C-alpha positions in Angstrom: -0.2 0.0 0.0 3.1 2.4 1.0 6.1 1.3 -1.4 5.2 3.7 -4.1 3.9 6.1 -2.1 5.1 9.6 -2.8 6.2 10.7 0.8 8.6 8.2 0.5 12.3 9.1 2.2 16.0 7.6 2.7 17.1 8.0 6.0 20.6 6.5 7.5 21.5 4.5 10.1 21.7 6.5 13.7 19.0 8.9 11.7 16.4 10.5 15.1 12.8 10.9 13.2 11.6 12.0 17.0 12.9 12.5 20.0 10.3 12.6 23.8 8.3 14.9 24.2 8.8 16.2 20.5 5.6 17.9 19.0 4.0 14.6 16.4 2.8 14.9 13.5 3.7 12.1 11.0 3.6 8.5 11.7 6.1 6.4 9.2 5.4 2.9 7.4 8.9 0.7 7.1 9.9 -0.4 4.1 13.3 -1.7 4.7 15.5 -1.9 7.6 14.5 -1.3 11.5 13.7 1.4 13.9 14.3 1.2 18.1 11.8 2.7 19.7 13.4 3.9 23.2 12.3 5.8 26.6 15.0 7.3 28.6 17.6 5.1 26.3 15.9 2.0 26.8 14.8 0.0 23.8 11.4 -1.1 24.3 10.7 -2.1 20.7 12.9 -2.9 17.4 10.6 -1.2 14.9 11.2 -4.1 11.3 10.3 -4.1 8.2 6.4 -3.8 7.5 6.1 -2.3 10.9 4.9 1.5 11.7 6.2 4.1 14.5 5.2 7.5 15.6 0.9 7.1 15.4 0.4 7.6 18.8 1.0 11.5 19.0 -1.2 11.4 15.4 -4.2 9.5 17.7 -3.9 11.7 20.5 -2.3 15.1 18.7 0.1 15.2 22.0 4.7 15.1 22.1 5.7 12.3 21.8 5.8 9.4 24.5 9.1 7.6 23.1 11.9 8.6 20.8 12.9 6.7 17.7 15.9 6.2 15.9 17.3 4.3 12.9 19.1 1.4 14.0 20.3 0.2 10.0 19.7 1.8 7.0 15.8 3.0 7.0 13.4 3.5 3.9 10.1 4.8 4.8 7.2 6.8 4.0 5.1 9.1 6.0 2.1 9.8 6.6 0.3 13.6 8.3 -2.9 13.2 10.1 -5.0 13.7 7.5 -3.3 10.6 5.1 -3.9 9.1 8.7 -7.1 9.8 9.5 -8.4 9.0 5.7 -6.9 5.4 6.1 -8.5 5.6 9.2 -11.7 6.0 7.7 -11.4 4.3 4.2 -9.1 1.0 4.9 -10.5 -0.7 7.8 -7.6 -3.2 7.9 -5.3 -0.6 8.5 -7.2 0.7 11.9 -7.1 -2.2 12.6 -3.6 -2.6 12.5 -2.3 0.6 14.6 -5.1 -1.4 17.6 -3.1 -4.6 17.2 0.2 -2.3 17.2 -0.6 -0.7 19.9 -1.8 -3.3 22.3 1.2 -4.7 21.9 3.3 -2.1 22.7 1.4 -1.6 26.0 1.9 -5.0 26.6 5.9 -4.9 26.8 6.0 -1.7 28.1 3.4 -3.6 31.2 5.9 -6.4 31.8 9.0 -3.9 31.2 7.4 -3.4 34.6 7.1 -6.4 36.6 
């Protein structure tokens, strides 16, 4: 769905997509590579090809709750707020995938706290 997006960009390993507390205006669909999701320099997840990240800020319009850094060279499609809302309305499978990702991250955080 996103491989031929006009909003596809390349990022080098080490690129910081956003930091904890930053304003959030984009989410990303990872087309290749790996991205680490961190909270206070602790890796809580590694997003791999086909995964998404940055979605929470588009849902609740709040600042970033984590940081994201490219572990490898990355190709990602960017999705802004308007595109995100359009996808939620028109592609139920996209909505379900976003919910699945958020549930998995919540479970990972719960496990880390236990």
